[in-house]
C-alpha positions as a printed Julia matrix, in Angstrom:
157×3 Matrix{Float64}:
  91.9    98.39  127.56
  92.59  101.37  124.83
  91.82  100.41  121.41
  94.55  100.28  118.86
  95.24  103.55  116.83
  95.79  103.28  112.97
  98.48  105.83  112.16
  97.51  107.0   108.62
  98.01  109.7   106.03
  94.71  112.12  105.38
  94.7   110.44  102.03
  94.67  106.96  103.54
  91.7   107.75  105.51
  89.86  109.32  102.85
  90.1   105.96  100.74
  88.85  104.16  103.79
  85.92  106.32  103.58
  85.22  105.87  100.33
  85.68  102.09  100.55
  83.17  102.15  103.36
  80.6   104.11  101.37
  80.95  101.67   98.44
  80.54   98.6   100.94
  77.64  100.1   102.51
  75.76  101.72   99.54
  76.74   99.14   96.68
  78.24   96.04   97.79
  75.61   95.38  100.54
  72.4    95.88   98.74
  74.04   93.88   95.76
  74.55   90.75   98.05
  71.25   91.23   99.68
  69.64   91.13   96.49
  71.41   87.95   95.55
  70.32   86.27   98.62
  66.59   87.11   97.79
  66.81   85.75   94.52
  68.79   82.53   95.48
  66.01   82.13   98.05
  63.64   81.7    95.31
  65.35   78.94   94.19
  63.61   76.44   96.69
  65.41   74.31   98.92
  68.39   76.24  100.84
  70.27   73.13  102.0
  71.43   72.13   98.75
  71.54   75.73   97.21
  75.1    76.75   96.36
  74.3    80.3    95.06
  72.33   81.1    98.38
  75.36   79.77  100.44
  77.97   81.69   98.12
  75.9    84.83   98.76
  75.9    84.54  102.63
  79.45   83.8   102.53
  80.12   87.24  100.79
  77.25   88.94  103.19
  79.5    87.8   106.07
  82.82   88.84  104.25
  81.21   92.52  103.66
  79.64   92.86  107.05
  83.21   91.87  108.59
  84.87   94.35  106.36
  82.64   97.1   107.11
  83.3    96.73  110.85
  87.02   96.34  110.34
  86.9    99.73  108.37
  84.92  101.51  110.71
  86.95  100.47  113.5
  90.14  101.89  111.61
  88.39  105.23  110.45
  87.09  105.64  114.21
  90.5   104.92  115.5
  92.54  106.73  112.76
  95.62  108.84  113.91
  96.35  111.27  110.98
  99.91  111.67  110.68
 101.2   115.15  109.45
 104.46  114.31  107.67
 105.05  118.17  107.04
 105.56  118.69  110.84
 108.93  116.52  110.54
 112.19  117.63  109.32
 112.19  117.48  105.63
 115.25  115.0   105.43
 113.75  112.83  108.31
 112.03  109.43  107.39
 108.25  109.31  108.68
 104.98  107.89  108.11
 103.56  109.75  105.02
 107.1   110.37  103.43
 108.69  108.59  100.66
 112.13  107.16  101.31
 114.67  106.05   98.56
 117.62  103.96   99.84
 120.05  101.62   98.09
 121.42   98.25   99.91
 124.89   98.35  100.44
 127.47   97.62   99.1
 126.32   97.88   95.8
 122.64   96.7    95.59
 119.69   98.12   93.95
 117.97  101.51   94.63
 114.54  100.9    96.15
 111.83  103.52   96.82
 108.99  103.1    99.25
 106.44  105.37  100.93
 105.85  104.63  104.49
 102.15  104.5   105.63
 100.27  102.98  108.47
  99.22   99.35  108.13
  95.87  100.1   107.11
  97.13  101.55  103.94
 100.14   99.36  103.17
 100.41   97.97   99.65
 103.51   96.74   98.65
 102.47   96.37   94.91
 102.0   100.31   95.04
 105.2   100.97   96.74
 103.57  101.33  100.24
 104.97   99.62  103.15
 103.54   99.78  106.57
 105.3   101.56  109.39
 105.27   98.02  111.5
 107.27   96.21  108.48
 111.03   95.65  109.59
 112.57   97.97  106.97
 110.13  100.97  107.9
 110.72  100.47  111.68
 114.54  100.63  111.09
 113.96  103.93  108.72
 111.66  105.98  110.72
 113.53  108.64  112.45
 116.57  108.38  110.3
 117.9   111.07  107.86
 118.96  111.44  104.46
 122.39  110.25  104.06
 122.26  107.87  107.07
 123.55  104.13  106.87
 121.13  101.82  108.58
 121.06   98.5   109.53
 117.86   96.76  108.78
 116.97   93.31  110.41
 114.9    91.1   108.02
 113.56   87.65  108.63
 116.39   86.28  106.19
 119.24   88.11  108.05
 120.52   91.81  108.5
 121.15   94.25  105.49
 122.68   97.7   105.49
 121.02  100.5   103.38
 121.98  104.18  102.9
 118.96  106.67  102.73
 119.59  108.58   99.52
 116.34  110.7    99.36
 113.52  111.53  101.5
 110.51  113.39  100.04
């Protein structure tokens, strides 16, 4: 079975590579040191510092594995290869909910880079799925969990 690919921008891949380096070179050694210190406290069965450090170590190792898989299976998207007025991964799109809703702006990225607090939405989200492939000026129907809305694409960059 083929492994899942992770569409992302070059910037997103570089961020993941930086996170992996940080996890391996800083976080992992810190937690190993904390485990060593906690072992020195004696009885491990009632040692909350040891338990907390082991839990953190498991989390870090899991994250390292996940990030390595994402990097290994990264599919770099070149948004410059797409028409400048067409919505695609790596592009920022501004749209207005019709008839007179607020204007919203998002950058469409792969799921590995998504961070709604930074205005980056996953290409797998309902809004992005509806917008990708559309062009500036298009009116698009977006199916959301709460119902359907219509939006007009006002800007693509």
